[in-house]
LUMFI-926958 format. One record per residue (C-alpha): residue number from 1; x, y, z; residue in one letter. Coordinates in steps of 0.001 Angstrom, whole numbers, m for minus. Layout:
N
@num = NUM&px = X&py = Y&pz = Z&residu = a .
...
***
This chain:
367
@num = 1&px = 5086&py = m47411&pz = m123&residu = m .
@num = 2&px = 5122&py = m44860&pz = m2824&residu = k .
@num = 3&px = 3507&py = m41901&pz = m3930&residu = i .
@num = 4&px = 1505&py = m41384&pz = m6056&residu = t .
@num = 5&px = 186&py = m37644&pz = m5657&residu = k .
@num = 6&px = 1656&py = m34426&pz = m5086&residu = i .
@num = 7&px = m1250&py = m31238&pz = m4246&residu = g .
@num = 8&px = 233&py = m27829&pz = m3460&residu = v .
@num = 9&px = m1693&py = m25125&pz = m1740&residu = f .
@num = 10&px = m1511&py = m21249&pz = m1874&residu = l .
@num = 11&px = m2073&py = m19308&pz = 1323&residu = k .
@num = 12&px = m1735&py = m16016&pz = 1776&residu = g .
@num = 13&px = m1542&py = m15230&pz = 5243&residu = l .
@num = 14&px = m2018&py = m11757&pz = 6579&residu = p .
@num = 15&px = 536&py = m10238&pz = 9451&residu = y .
@num = 16&px = m1489&py = m10076&pz = 12932&residu = c .
@num = 17&px = m282&py = m6517&pz = 13026&residu = g .
@num = 18&px = m1579&py = m5497&pz = 9835&residu = g .
@num = 19&px = 964&py = m3467&pz = 8020&residu = g .
@num = 20&px = 4817&py = m4886&pz = 8604&residu = l .
@num = 21&px = 7479&py = m2618&pz = 7719&residu = a .
@num = 22&px = 11150&py = m3236&pz = 7734&residu = v .
@num = 23&px = 13872&py = m2137&pz = 6598&residu = g .
@num = 24&px = 16013&py = m2900&pz = 3481&residu = d .
@num = 25&px = 18998&py = m2239&pz = 892&residu = r .
@num = 26&px = 17166&py = m128&pz = m1185&residu = t .
@num = 27&px = 17884&py = 4077&pz = m947&residu = a .
@num = 28&px = 14850&py = 4390&pz = 823&residu = e .
@num = 29&px = 15923&py = 1902&pz = 3472&residu = r .
@num = 30&px = 12022&py = 692&pz = 4635&residu = a .
@num = 31&px = 9297&py = m1473&pz = 2432&residu = r .
@num = 32&px = 5765&py = m2520&pz = 4396&residu = t .
@num = 33&px = 3853&py = m5527&pz = 3677&residu = f .
@num = 34&px = 743&py = m7291&pz = 5180&residu = d .
@num = 35&px = 925&py = m10845&pz = 3971&residu = t .
@num = 36&px = 3257&py = m13905&pz = 4047&residu = f .
@num = 37&px = 2604&py = m15821&pz = 852&residu = n .
@num = 38&px = 3233&py = m19585&pz = 1991&residu = s .
@num = 39&px = 2598&py = m22917&pz = 152&residu = t .
@num = 40&px = 1348&py = m26329&pz = 1641&residu = v .
@num = 41&px = 2304&py = m29269&pz = 48&residu = v .
@num = 42&px = m163&py = m32760&pz = 683&residu = v .
@num = 43&px = 1416&py = m35837&pz = 44&residu = i .
@num = 44&px = m179&py = m39214&pz = m936&residu = d .
@num = 45&px = 1064&py = m42836&pz = m940&residu = t .
@num = 46&px = m815&py = m46242&pz = m2057&residu = d .
@num = 47&px = m504&py = m46901&pz = 1428&residu = a .
@num = 48&px = m3604&py = m44712&pz = 2775&residu = g .
@num = 49&px = m860&py = m42462&pz = 4195&residu = i .
@num = 50&px = m745&py = m38634&pz = 4094&residu = s .
@num = 51&px = 1762&py = m36115&pz = 4555&residu = g .
@num = 52&px = 2088&py = m32573&pz = 4686&residu = c .
@num = 53&px = 4926&py = m29716&pz = 4562&residu = g .
@num = 54&px = 5026&py = m26229&pz = 4081&residu = e .
@num = 55&px = 7128&py = m23593&pz = 3362&residu = s .
@num = 56&px = 6380&py = m19454&pz = 3113&residu = c .
@num = 57&px = 9311&py = m16880&pz = 2114&residu = p .
@num = 58&px = 10158&py = m13563&pz = 4368&residu = w .
@num = 59&px = 8632&py = m11281&pz = 1910&residu = g .
@num = 60&px = 5860&py = m10996&pz = m452&residu = d .
@num = 61&px = 6616&py = m13582&pz = m3203&residu = s .
@num = 62&px = 3237&py = m14581&pz = m4476&residu = n .
@num = 63&px = 4827&py = m17885&pz = m6538&residu = l .
@num = 64&px = 6386&py = m19365&pz = m3055&residu = g .
@num = 65&px = 7744&py = m22802&pz = m4013&residu = a .
@num = 66&px = 5304&py = m23472&pz = m6989&residu = l .
@num = 67&px = 7931&py = m22858&pz = m10280&residu = p .
@num = 68&px = 9684&py = m25721&pz = m8892&residu = a .
@num = 69&px = 6878&py = m28090&pz = m8114&residu = m .
@num = 70&px = 6548&py = m29667&pz = m11586&residu = p .
@num = 71&px = 10422&py = m31328&pz = m11736&residu = g .
@num = 72&px = 10278&py = m32254&pz = m7780&residu = l .
@num = 73&px = 7036&py = m34173&pz = m8485&residu = a .
@num = 74&px = 8056&py = m35755&pz = m11919&residu = n .
@num = 75&px = 11160&py = m36736&pz = m9766&residu = a .
@num = 76&px = 9224&py = m37901&pz = m6518&residu = l .
@num = 77&px = 6277&py = m39943&pz = m8126&residu = l .
@num = 78&px = 6655&py = m43714&pz = m7692&residu = g .
@num = 79&px = 9676&py = m43128&pz = m4902&residu = k .
@num = 80&px = 9354&py = m44662&pz = m1197&residu = d .
@num = 81&px = 9112&py = m41542&pz = 1201&residu = p .
@num = 82&px = 10339&py = m42884&pz = 3703&residu = r .
@num = 83&px = 13376&py = m43021&pz = 2182&residu = e .
@num = 84&px = 14472&py = m39046&pz = 3609&residu = l .
@num = 85&px = 17845&py = m39880&pz = 2059&residu = h .
@num = 86&px = 16857&py = m40967&pz = m1299&residu = k .
@num = 87&px = 13997&py = m38033&pz = m2257&residu = i .
@num = 88&px = 16583&py = m35459&pz = m962&residu = e .
@num = 89&px = 19002&py = m36431&pz = m3181&residu = r .
@num = 90&px = 16338&py = m37279&pz = m5698&residu = a .
@num = 91&px = 15281&py = m33447&pz = m5465&residu = m .
@num = 92&px = 18786&py = m32056&pz = m5981&residu = d .
@num = 93&px = 19257&py = m34235&pz = m8906&residu = a .
@num = 94&px = 15909&py = m33272&pz = m10347&residu = a .
@num = 95&px = 16417&py = m29199&pz = m9608&residu = i .
@num = 96&px = 19511&py = m26679&pz = m8374&residu = e .
@num = 97&px = 18015&py = m23834&pz = m5959&residu = g .
@num = 98&px = 14907&py = m24172&pz = m4739&residu = y .
@num = 99&px = 15137&py = m25077&pz = m1271&residu = s .
@num = 100&px = 11551&py = m23522&pz = m230&residu = y .
@num = 101&px = 9805&py = m26051&pz = m2558&residu = a .
@num = 102&px = 12292&py = m28708&pz = m947&residu = k .
@num = 103&px = 11384&py = m27750&pz = 2075&residu = s .
@num = 104&px = 8025&py = m28663&pz = 1831&residu = a .
@num = 105&px = 8479&py = m31727&pz = 86&residu = v .
@num = 106&px = 10770&py = m32660&pz = 2457&residu = d .
@num = 107&px = 8542&py = m31782&pz = 5482&residu = m .
@num = 108&px = 5524&py = m34080&pz = 4757&residu = a .
@num = 109&px = 8429&py = m37263&pz = 3618&residu = c .
@num = 110&px = 9225&py = m36557&pz = 7695&residu = w .
@num = 111&px = 5186&py = m36498&pz = 8424&residu = d .
@num = 112&px = 5112&py = m39971&pz = 6328&residu = i .
@num = 113&px = 8002&py = m41372&pz = 8809&residu = l .
@num = 114&px = 6439&py = m40665&pz = 11451&residu = g .
@num = 115&px = 2718&py = m41697&pz = 10778&residu = k .
@num = 116&px = 4228&py = m44660&pz = 8744&residu = s .
@num = 117&px = 6179&py = m45994&pz = 12566&residu = t .
@num = 118&px = 3638&py = m44897&pz = 14714&residu = g .
@num = 119&px = 6095&py = m41727&pz = 16575&residu = v .
@num = 120&px = 6179&py = m38346&pz = 16887&residu = p .
@num = 121&px = 9007&py = m36580&pz = 14707&residu = v .
@num = 122&px = 11392&py = m35446&pz = 17500&residu = h .
@num = 123&px = 11605&py = m39387&pz = 18515&residu = m .
@num = 124&px = 12679&py = m39921&pz = 14089&residu = l .
@num = 125&px = 15366&py = m36774&pz = 15408&residu = l .
@num = 126&px = 16952&py = m38578&pz = 18354&residu = g .
@num = 127&px = 14101&py = m37953&pz = 20896&residu = g .
@num = 128&px = 12920&py = m35133&pz = 23376&residu = k .
@num = 129&px = 16208&py = m33044&pz = 24525&residu = l .
@num = 130&px = 14255&py = m30550&pz = 25519&residu = c .
@num = 131&px = 11228&py = m30569&pz = 26693&residu = d .
@num = 132&px = 9577&py = m27221&pz = 25867&residu = g .
@num = 133&px = 12030&py = m24337&pz = 23402&residu = a .
@num = 134&px = 11999&py = m21011&pz = 24952&residu = p .
@num = 135&px = 10750&py = m19070&pz = 22357&residu = l .
@num = 136&px = 11523&py = m15115&pz = 21042&residu = y .
@num = 137&px = 8956&py = m12990&pz = 19395&residu = r .
@num = 138&px = 10064&py = m10074&pz = 17277&residu = c .
@num = 139&px = 9598&py = m6038&pz = 18547&residu = v .
@num = 140&px = 8370&py = m4341&pz = 15436&residu = m .
@num = 141&px = 7536&py = m781&pz = 16999&residu = e .
@num = 142&px = 10110&py = 1930&pz = 16692&residu = q .
@num = 143&px = 7771&py = 4691&pz = 18755&residu = e .
@num = 144&px = 8770&py = 4369&pz = 22724&residu = h .
@num = 145&px = 5491&py = 3487&pz = 23733&residu = d .
@num = 146&px = 4709&py = 1071&pz = 21839&residu = k .
@num = 147&px = 7716&py = m736&pz = 22406&residu = i .
@num = 148&px = 7069&py = m683&pz = 25883&residu = l .
@num = 149&px = 3738&py = m2121&pz = 25328&residu = a .
@num = 150&px = 4682&py = m4225&pz = 22813&residu = e .
@num = 151&px = 7293&py = m5811&pz = 25324&residu = m .
@num = 152&px = 4800&py = m5801&pz = 27659&residu = e .
@num = 153&px = 2568&py = m7599&pz = 26616&residu = q .
@num = 154&px = 4878&py = m10393&pz = 25603&residu = y .
@num = 155&px = 6466&py = m10453&pz = 29246&residu = r .
@num = 156&px = 2733&py = m11277&pz = 30379&residu = a .
@num = 157&px = 2801&py = m14339&pz = 27932&residu = a .
@num = 158&px = 6235&py = m15381&pz = 28929&residu = g .
@num = 159&px = 8343&py = m14796&pz = 26845&residu = y .
@num = 160&px = 11824&py = m13806&pz = 27871&residu = k .
@num = 161&px = 13858&py = m12792&pz = 24190&residu = y .
@num = 162&px = 12801&py = m9473&pz = 22283&residu = f .
@num = 163&px = 14322&py = m9000&pz = 18974&residu = k .
@num = 164&px = 14217&py = m5990&pz = 17591&residu = l .
@num = 165&px = 13603&py = m4686&pz = 13636&residu = r .
@num = 166&px = 16525&py = m2648&pz = 13008&residu = v .
@num = 167&px = 18872&py = m863&pz = 9848&residu = g .
@num = 168&px = 16853&py = 1327&pz = 9038&residu = i .
@num = 169&px = 18665&py = 4518&pz = 10302&residu = e .
@num = 170&px = 21993&py = 3881&pz = 12421&residu = p .
@num = 171&px = 21276&py = 6887&pz = 14475&residu = e .
@num = 172&px = 17135&py = 5793&pz = 15096&residu = s .
@num = 173&px = 19236&py = 1871&pz = 15563&residu = d .
@num = 174&px = 21373&py = 3145&pz = 18658&residu = i .
@num = 175&px = 18448&py = 5263&pz = 20302&residu = e .
@num = 176&px = 16242&py = 1935&pz = 19779&residu = l .
@num = 177&px = 18977&py = m623&pz = 20670&residu = i .
@num = 178&px = 19717&py = 1550&pz = 24140&residu = r .
@num = 179&px = 15870&py = 2026&pz = 24552&residu = f .
@num = 180&px = 14987&py = m1819&pz = 24738&residu = a .
@num = 181&px = 17613&py = m2458&pz = 26841&residu = a .
@num = 182&px = 16884&py = m44&pz = 29481&residu = a .
@num = 183&px = 13260&py = m1449&pz = 29272&residu = a .
@num = 184&px = 14540&py = m5088&pz = 29514&residu = a .
@num = 185&px = 14071&py = m7138&pz = 33373&residu = k .
@num = 186&px = 17014&py = m9134&pz = 35036&residu = p .
@num = 187&px = 16924&py = m12452&pz = 32715&residu = g .
@num = 188&px = 15254&py = m10832&pz = 29324&residu = e .
@num = 189&px = 17215&py = m10827&pz = 26432&residu = v .
@num = 190&px = 17469&py = m8621&pz = 23603&residu = v .
@num = 191&px = 18981&py = m8397&pz = 20382&residu = y .
@num = 192&px = 18848&py = m6056&pz = 17438&residu = a .
@num = 193&px = 18521&py = m8002&pz = 13648&residu = d .
@num = 194&px = 19887&py = m5933&pz = 11127&residu = a .
@num = 195&px = 18968&py = m8768&pz = 8427&residu = n .
@num = 196&px = 22725&py = m7684&pz = 6642&residu = c .
@num = 197&px = 21188&py = m4400&pz = 6175&residu = r .
@num = 198&px = 23349&py = m2081&pz = 7454&residu = w .
@num = 199&px = 26830&py = m1080&pz = 5385&residu = t .
@num = 200&px = 30124&py = m1473&pz = 6981&residu = l .
@num = 201&px = 30473&py = 1695&pz = 8240&residu = h .
@num = 202&px = 26855&py = 2389&pz = 9648&residu = d .
@num = 203&px = 27182&py = m1354&pz = 11104&residu = a .
@num = 204&px = 30377&py = 185&pz = 12768&residu = l .
@num = 205&px = 28949&py = 3312&pz = 13776&residu = k .
@num = 206&px = 26270&py = 999&pz = 15801&residu = v .
@num = 207&px = 28166&py = m1106&pz = 17407&residu = v .
@num = 208&px = 30744&py = 1557&pz = 18838&residu = r .
@num = 209&px = 27042&py = 3183&pz = 20317&residu = a .
@num = 210&px = 25922&py = m28&pz = 22062&residu = v .
@num = 211&px = 29265&py = m1726&pz = 23385&residu = d .
@num = 212&px = 28746&py = m1076&pz = 26788&residu = d .
@num = 213&px = 25099&py = m2776&pz = 27138&residu = l .
@num = 214&px = 24412&py = m6488&pz = 27638&residu = d .
@num = 215&px = 23120&py = m6534&pz = 23890&residu = v .
@num = 216&px = 22937&py = m8862&pz = 20932&residu = m .
@num = 217&px = 23300&py = m8065&pz = 17268&residu = i .
@num = 218&px = 21938&py = m10406&pz = 14504&residu = e .
@num = 219&px = 23183&py = m10249&pz = 10993&residu = q .
@num = 220&px = 25023&py = m7026&pz = 10603&residu = p .
@num = 221&px = 25492&py = m6655&pz = 7267&residu = c .
@num = 222&px = 24950&py = m8500&pz = 3695&residu = l .
@num = 223&px = 28899&py = m10935&pz = 3247&residu = t .
@num = 224&px = 30681&py = m12817&pz = 5601&residu = y .
@num = 225&px = 33741&py = m11122&pz = 5610&residu = e .
@num = 226&px = 32152&py = m7723&pz = 6601&residu = e .
@num = 227&px = 30432&py = m9501&pz = 9700&residu = c .
@num = 228&px = 33819&py = m10699&pz = 10432&residu = l .
@num = 229&px = 35221&py = m7363&pz = 10607&residu = h .
@num = 230&px = 32270&py = m6177&pz = 12532&residu = v .
@num = 231&px = 32519&py = m9343&pz = 15252&residu = r .
@num = 232&px = 36178&py = m8311&pz = 15399&residu = s .
@num = 233&px = 35377&py = m4618&pz = 16536&residu = r .
@num = 234&px = 32954&py = m5096&pz = 19217&residu = t .
@num = 235&px = 32586&py = m7253&pz = 22689&residu = n .
@num = 236&px = 28666&py = m7897&pz = 21787&residu = l .
@num = 237&px = 27740&py = m10922&pz = 21150&residu = s .
@num = 238&px = 26571&py = m12160&pz = 17711&residu = m .
@num = 239&px = 24263&py = m13883&pz = 15698&residu = k .
@num = 240&px = 24142&py = m15417&pz = 11910&residu = l .
@num = 241&px = 21184&py = m15477&pz = 9944&residu = d .
@num = 242&px = 20978&py = m15015&pz = 6353&residu = e .
@num = 243&px = 24780&py = m16468&pz = 6297&residu = l .
@num = 244&px = 23656&py = m19934&pz = 7410&residu = v .
@num = 245&px = 22723&py = m21799&pz = 4279&residu = t .
@num = 246&px = 24704&py = m24731&pz = 3563&residu = d .
@num = 247&px = 26927&py = m27109&pz = 5691&residu = q .
@num = 248&px = 30233&py = m25571&pz = 3915&residu = s .
@num = 249&px = 28794&py = m21991&pz = 5596&residu = m .
@num = 250&px = 28110&py = m23761&pz = 8894&residu = a .
@num = 251&px = 32162&py = m25327&pz = 8916&residu = e .
@num = 252&px = 33073&py = m21976&pz = 8133&residu = r .
@num = 253&px = 31724&py = m19708&pz = 10666&residu = l .
@num = 254&px = 32468&py = m22684&pz = 13227&residu = t .
@num = 255&px = 36265&py = m22254&pz = 12533&residu = r .
@num = 256&px = 36272&py = m18558&pz = 11931&residu = d .
@num = 257&px = 34484&py = m18149&pz = 15719&residu = l .
@num = 258&px = 32304&py = m15335&pz = 13609&residu = i .
@num = 259&px = 29098&py = m16007&pz = 15961&residu = a .
@num = 260&px = 27736&py = m16802&pz = 19555&residu = d .
@num = 261&px = 24472&py = m17954&pz = 17936&residu = v .
@num = 262&px = 23774&py = m19481&pz = 14638&residu = a .
@num = 263&px = 20365&py = m19396&pz = 13290&residu = c .
@num = 264&px = 19019&py = m22680&pz = 11698&residu = v .
@num = 265&px = 15779&py = m22330&pz = 8929&residu = k .
@num = 266&px = 14381&py = m25196&pz = 7017&residu = m .
@num = 267&px = 13620&py = m23418&pz = 4497&residu = s .
@num = 268&px = 16530&py = m21808&pz = 3708&residu = r .
@num = 269&px = 18899&py = m24888&pz = 3632&residu = i .
@num = 270&px = 16021&py = m27187&pz = 1469&residu = g .
@num = 271&px = 14703&py = m29130&pz = 4364&residu = g .
@num = 272&px = 14343&py = m30493&pz = 7869&residu = l .
@num = 273&px = 16726&py = m33378&pz = 6319&residu = t .
@num = 274&px = 19662&py = m31079&pz = 5702&residu = k .
@num = 275&px = 19195&py = m28567&pz = 8845&residu = a .
@num = 276&px = 19121&py = m30931&pz = 11171&residu = r .
@num = 277&px = 22859&py = m32132&pz = 9907&residu = r .
@num = 278&px = 23754&py = m28811&pz = 10048&residu = i .
@num = 279&px = 22022&py = m28363&pz = 13787&residu = r .
@num = 280&px = 24002&py = m30921&pz = 14906&residu = d .
@num = 281&px = 27403&py = m29863&pz = 13821&residu = y .
@num = 282&px = 26658&py = m26807&pz = 15559&residu = f .
@num = 283&px = 25618&py = m28706&pz = 18523&residu = v .
@num = 284&px = 28958&py = m31016&pz = 18258&residu = d .
@num = 285&px = 31243&py = m28177&pz = 18074&residu = h .
@num = 286&px = 29049&py = m26202&pz = 21222&residu = g .
@num = 287&px = 27506&py = m23941&pz = 19428&residu = l .
@num = 288&px = 24195&py = m22164&pz = 20285&residu = k .
@num = 289&px = 21155&py = m22845&pz = 17929&residu = v .
@num = 290&px = 18229&py = m21025&pz = 17158&residu = v .
@num = 291&px = 16282&py = m23867&pz = 15354&residu = t .
@num = 292&px = 13351&py = m22225&pz = 13341&residu = e .
@num = 293&px = 11684&py = m21604&pz = 9175&residu = c .
@num = 294&px = 11202&py = m18544&pz = 7924&residu = m .
@num = 295&px = 7416&py = m17569&pz = 8167&residu = m .
@num = 296&px = 4331&py = m20126&pz = 7949&residu = g .
@num = 297&px = 744&py = m21079&pz = 9562&residu = g .
@num = 298&px = 864&py = m23863&pz = 12031&residu = e .
@num = 299&px = 2554&py = m26989&pz = 9557&residu = i .
@num = 300&px = 5455&py = m24321&pz = 10095&residu = v .
@num = 301&px = 5519&py = m24131&pz = 13039&residu = s .
@num = 302&px = 4391&py = m28189&pz = 14237&residu = a .
@num = 303&px = 7719&py = m29162&pz = 11942&residu = a .
@num = 304&px = 9937&py = m26341&pz = 13675&residu = v .
@num = 305&px = 8410&py = m27707&pz = 17500&residu = s .
@num = 306&px = 9571&py = m31170&pz = 16552&residu = h .
@num = 307&px = 12981&py = m29430&pz = 15428&residu = f .
@num = 308&px = 13606&py = m27314&pz = 18779&residu = a .
@num = 309&px = 12552&py = m30322&pz = 21036&residu = a .
@num = 310&px = 15055&py = m32452&pz = 19204&residu = s .
@num = 311&px = 18210&py = m29883&pz = 20134&residu = t .
@num = 312&px = 19988&py = m30272&pz = 23343&residu = l .
@num = 313&px = 18620&py = m27879&pz = 25899&residu = a .
@num = 314&px = 21480&py = m26351&pz = 26690&residu = e .
@num = 315&px = 22685&py = m25176&pz = 23301&residu = l .
@num = 316&px = 18965&py = m24168&pz = 22126&residu = l .
@num = 317&px = 19198&py = m20507&pz = 22175&residu = f .
@num = 318&px = 15289&py = m20232&pz = 21446&residu = n .
@num = 319&px = 12817&py = m20969&pz = 18505&residu = t .
@num = 320&px = 9785&py = m18993&pz = 17662&residu = t .
@num = 321&px = 6074&py = m19319&pz = 16709&residu = d .
@num = 322&px = 5428&py = m18994&pz = 13590&residu = l .
@num = 323&px = 1977&py = m19416&pz = 13430&residu = h .
@num = 324&px = 827&py = m16428&pz = 16029&residu = a .
@num = 325&px = 2201&py = m14151&pz = 13423&residu = y .
@num = 326&px = m349&py = m14465&pz = 11425&residu = s .
@num = 327&px = m4130&py = m14772&pz = 11009&residu = t .
@num = 328&px = m5312&py = m17415&pz = 9140&residu = e .
@num = 329&px = m4570&py = m20497&pz = 9353&residu = s .
@num = 330&px = m2385&py = m23487&pz = 6811&residu = t .
@num = 331&px = m3215&py = m26474&pz = 9556&residu = g .
@num = 332&px = m4849&py = m27848&pz = 12888&residu = t .
@num = 333&px = m4331&py = m28625&pz = 15897&residu = p .
@num = 334&px = m1128&py = m26007&pz = 15911&residu = p .
@num = 335&px = 1560&py = m26731&pz = 18455&residu = p .
@num = 336&px = 1150&py = m25593&pz = 22515&residu = p .
@num = 337&px = 2705&py = m22866&pz = 23404&residu = t .
@num = 338&px = 2784&py = m22219&pz = 26901&residu = s .
@num = 339&px = 4270&py = m19568&pz = 29689&residu = n .
@num = 340&px = 6687&py = m18282&pz = 26718&residu = g .
@num = 341&px = 7536&py = m22296&pz = 25310&residu = r .
@num = 342&px = 6905&py = m24294&pz = 22157&residu = l .
@num = 343&px = 5754&py = m27501&pz = 23041&residu = y .
@num = 344&px = 5496&py = m30604&pz = 20435&residu = c .
@num = 345&px = 2772&py = m32819&pz = 20015&residu = n .
@num = 346&px = 3495&py = m36250&pz = 20519&residu = d .
@num = 347&px = 1421&py = m38061&pz = 18204&residu = t .
@num = 348&px = 2845&py = m39652&pz = 15000&residu = p .
@num = 349&px = 4657&py = m37611&pz = 12428&residu = g .
@num = 350&px = 4129&py = m33405&pz = 12849&residu = l .
@num = 351&px = 845&py = m33868&pz = 14947&residu = g .
@num = 352&px = m556&py = m31337&pz = 12630&residu = v .
@num = 353&px = m3022&py = m32169&pz = 9493&residu = e .
@num = 354&px = m4071&py = m28959&pz = 6807&residu = p .
@num = 355&px = m6754&py = m27368&pz = 6988&residu = d .
@num = 356&px = m8317&py = m27511&pz = 3715&residu = f .
@num = 357&px = m11426&py = m25216&pz = 4581&residu = e .
@num = 358&px = m9002&py = m22109&pz = 5115&residu = s .
@num = 359&px = m6223&py = m23962&pz = 2631&residu = l .
@num = 360&px = m8943&py = m24483&pz = m595&residu = g .
@num = 361&px = m8367&py = m26035&pz = m3800&residu = d .
@num = 362&px = m5089&py = m27120&pz = m4584&residu = p .
@num = 363&px = m3452&py = m25189&pz = m7154&residu = v .
@num = 364&px = m1371&py = m27993&pz = m9166&residu = a .
@num = 365&px = m2087&py = m31464&pz = m8741&residu = v .
@num = 366&px = 507&py = m33932&pz = m9944&residu = y .
@num = 367&px = 54&py = m37967&pz = m10171&residu = k .
***
């Protein structure tokens, strides 16, 4: 089997809540955007089997994976997409970086491998070790009545994990964390995601002020050393996300016991092939994981569902249904969700096909 054509589609995914305000490290400490820009890759083969993959950055990047695609296509046309490690090596040899582009291609190759063997991707990943992965939802609001309404909405759908968006201003963050923790019901988990936005001084101020609560802090600062320092100054549990970039970093944070939970995102790492390797390393060392991706539609969510299903249940912290955050489609059908859990389709491959009516015409075709 050989790759004969690679098609690339760009799709804007409007955020379901309208404008999404998040903190950042600029002087304003906040910005707002309303659309995620996703890249869908469709790979065709001479065997008549095609596969799809998707990647979507967190933010407003307009080009996504597109700039890397000419170089990747040149390296991959004529290759057997089922030979995943050869595909991985060929992409890394062709171009340095561009993990988003490599992730979409890698995802499509897993889809083809599953279809060619007649089994779902989770079987190729080692089997279904978690039948229904627990989901989290981001609570984006800052006003107390809106926080309560949002938590109640998700609670009614079965969600038990609530992620707060913090990092804009320490005093406001402290108030928000304390309020949400008080609003949580028994069995629910609240954690505050600063997305690297706190300075070391800010992070220490916040964790000291909420140290008496049963909450988790996620990625408080930008650097590893700052996060390690925060970890040493609090009894709160900690999750790392942005720092989980490759195998060497996975080994470092495991050795230093800096985190209770590590988030493994496929597109940040460069694909499901690499992400599986890192996920398994964490699991082998007894560290809980979040198995997910950055953003995206149904194609990304399908890959996430198989990634989560193949993770040992007792070490799977949670995952998320990324397609639920947007109002447009990249594929069909979406992976099923029920009572706050994500399930994977048991059809061959990823169990999803591109929604070409929604995607429109490709922006680039390589053959």
